[in-house]
N, C-alpha and C positions, 0 to 999 in steps of 0.2 A: 119231566122235559120229553118232548116233543123229540125226534130222531132229525130233523131238520132245525130244535130251535136257536137262537143262536146264545154259545155260549163262550164266555170267558176266562178263560184260570189265569191270574193273576200270577206272577213266577211258575210259568210253564217251564224254564229249563232247572229247576233246583231239584231236588229229592222228590218231595209231596207234588209238587207240580205234574213234574213228570210224570208220574205214575199215578195220578188222574188222568192226565192225559193218554196215557195208555189205557186205561179202563175205560174212558169215555169213546175211543177209538172201537176196545175189543165188542163194546156194547153197540158199537153201530152211531155212536152220534155223528154228523157231517159238517155243522158249522160252527169249530170251532174258531176264535179268536184269539191269536198269541200274537205278544210284543217282545221283544227283548229288551234290556233295561236300557241300549244307546236306541231302540226306536219308540225308547214311550219311558221317562222319568218318573217312577208313581212321588217319589218326594216332593212335585213338578206340580202344586196344586191348578195353575192355571191348562198343563200340557195334558193335565188325567178327565180336566171337566171337557176341554177340547175331545179327549179321544174318548168320552162318555158321549155327548154330542152329536157326535159323529155316527158311530156302530153302531150305540141304542142297544149292548145286549143286554140278552132277557133273563139271563140265567150268569151268575159267578162266582166265581168258587176264588176267593183270598188266599192263596198257598204265596204268597211272597214273603219275606220277610228278611232281615239281618240279625243272621243266627251265629254262634258257637259259642264253645268249650269253658269251661273253666277261666282260662287264660283274658281268654277272648273279653269273654263279659266283665272278669276285676279293670282291665286295663283302659277300657271302654265303654263306661257306663254313658258315660254321653251321649253319645256315637248311637250306641244300643237302642236310649231310649228316645231320643231324639228320632231315628230315620224311622224304629218304627213306627211310634206314632203319628209322624208326617204321612207312612204312604198310605195303613190302613185309614185315620182319619178320613186322609186324600179319595179311595176309592170307594169305602162306603156312602161316603158323603157324594159323590159323583151318582154312583148307581142310585140312589135314593132320589137325587134330584131331576136321574132321567130315566124313571119311572121301569126301571130294574122289578122283575117280578120274583125274584127269590135271589138271596147270597149268603153263601156259605163262609164265617169266618174262621181261620185255621187258627187254636192257639197252644197251647205249651201246658203241661201240669207243673212247670213249675208257677202259675197262678198261685196252686194252692201253699197254704203258709207250709214255713220249714217243718213244724211239727203236729202237724194237723193229725187226727188219727187216721188209724191206716186200717182197711184200705180207704182213701181218699174218697170221701160223697161229692158230686159236685155242689153240693149246701155247704160244702167248708168252707169255701170261698170266702174273704177276707174278714175271718174268725180269727187269725192270732197274724204275728211276725211272717214275715216270706224270707227265703235263703237270702244272707247277705250276697253271693256270694253273681248271682242275679236275677237284684232283686231290680234293676232298673230295667231290664226285656221285660220281665212280669209285670210288672207296673203300669207298661205299653201294651202290654195284650191281656191284662184285663180291663183297660180301658178299652178296647176294640171291643172287646163280649161286650162290655154294660153299654158302648154306642148301641148295638145292634140294638141291645135287649129295648134302650130305653127308645129307638124310633118305631118299634113294634107296638110299644106303650102309646104315644103321641100319634102315631101317625097309621099306624094298622101297618105297615110291612110283616115282609114274613124271612125275616133275616135269623139265623141259626148259629151256632157256634160251635165247633168240636176242638175237644181240647185231647190229643194223643199224648199217651206214655211216651218214653227213649223211641226213639224212629233209625231206622237202618233199613241200607238195601241199596237197591242201583241208583246211582247217579251222588254216592252219599260222597261228603266233604270230607278229605281225606290228608289235609294240610294238617303236617304236624305240629304246629299252637295252636292253631284255631278248630279243628275238627271238634267232635261228639267221644264220648269212650271209648263205644266198639270202636267204629271206623279208627279212630287214632290207635287200640291195639291191633289192625288190622296191619294196617302198615306199618306200624311197631314191628311187630310178630317179621312180616317178611322184608324188610330191610333186615335184620336181625339175621334172620339165616341165610338169607342171599349172602352176605357179607361175614360168615361165621365168628358173628358174636358171642362169646364166652358167656355172658350175660344179657338181661334188660332189665330193665328202671321203672317200678312203676312207684304211681304218683299215690300219697292215703298208706292207709295198713288194710286195706283190700275189705272191709268190713259192712260197709254200705249196702244194701239195697237196691236193685235197680230191677225194672219193667222193659222189657224191650219190644216192639211190633213192627215186624216186617211193613214196607211202606206200602209196598202192595192191594195186602191186609186193608191197612187205611183210606187208601182210594177206592178200592171196594165200598168200605161205609158210607166215603164221600158220598159218589153217586147214588148209594141207596140210601140215605138221607134227605139229601135234593129231592129223590121223587116222593116219599113217603113219611120226611114228616117236616110238618106245622109249627110244634109247641117253642113255647119260647123259655124251655129249661135246654140248659147248656149239657152236650153229651159227652163222654168220657168215651177213651178208644183206646184201648187197652188189653193185654190177656189175661189180667188176673192173677200172674205167675210172675213171683219175681227170683230173684240168684242174686247173691256178693258178688262184689269186685275180684275178689278173688278168685272164687269157682270161674266165673265169664272169663278171668285174661288166663287159664286153665286151660279152659272151653276152644278158646282163639288163638293160641297156639298150641295145642292137637291136632285142629281143621290148617291150620297153615302148614303146618309139616316143623314150626320150631321144637325141637332139644333142650337149649342151652337155662341157665337158671334164673327165675325172676327173684327181682328185690326189687323189696317195698322199703320206699320214701319216707317215712314216718314225718318227715319236717314239711311235704306238702298236704296239702286240703284235702279232705274227703267229699267234702260239699255234703248236702245235707243227705242225713242218715238212713232215711227209707223213704221212696215215693213207689209206692202201689195206687193202682186206682183200683174203687169199684166203679165194674161195667156192667154191673146187672140193671144200669138204663138201657144198654146199648142192645144188650140183650133180651132186654124185654120188648125190645122193636123187633125183633128177629135175625140180630147180628151176631157174628159168635169169629173169632180170628182163626183163618187154616194153616201157617206156616209157625211151625217149633221152631224154637231159636236155633237147635244146630243146624236143622234142615236151610234156613235162611242167612245165616252164618256161610255155610256152603257158599250159598249162590251170591253173598257180598262178596265174597274172597275172588270169585271167578269175573264179578265186574269189576273190581280192581284189577286184575289182573287183565282183562281187556278194552281197559279206560282210559286212551289214551293222555288224556289231559288230568289223569292226579296226581301228579307229580307235585302242578303247576297249585293243584284247590286243598 
């Protein structure tokens, strides 16, 4: 990308999209095309086609998505599948129709099988069953990834896909029911501290293992790949390190400053037992994460404290 290339970041107000915008601006890119949901409904094919025909972006970062935690995915699977399928197909197809030079599709590590060999290589995709609690979202993301590959195969496009592990950081979603585990823990322990609650109840038994990547590290990779990578292989994005949910919970409580009791509700689901990405492909391409988990959680907590809309999201 040239510094004056026309670059469209879909989903620029979300955690991933806003991080990509920060990284692009940090590197000096000046022609960023941004639209809010009210300005452009990505699920509306006619509107998306008109936008691309008018703006003609040269590069597209597709970071827009309907996302949520276990509760949200279990209670609204049809919504998660429909909205994600529609928006990604509309954007990818319109980009191709309007001669976009390169598109980068952002997916999720949940595309990989529930019991995939660990750490999960990109090649394990579609080798066995998905995690039932987020199957609908995963199927939508798999479809976006495959559509990019099929366009490359049939029409010679340069569309690439990045599959990040669990993300956290500035502009995260801290909704009490619809957020992912790390931001949910930040909010829960903060509120327990401010309300002097004697205990905090957490879901499951704390044994699942999870990997977490600070979102600004992902953004750096996204821009790097847009400039350097033209292959047809999916790229995993993560740290290659994992932590149990129980240890994560105690770490968040320590950073937030909550000193009460932590109780585990084993009647609640654990989710996938382990999700560790094999990040050797990204490392071979010249990228490695920078932010350690404890440092990232401290920065995320500061963002939570200073984000005026945290309570509504």
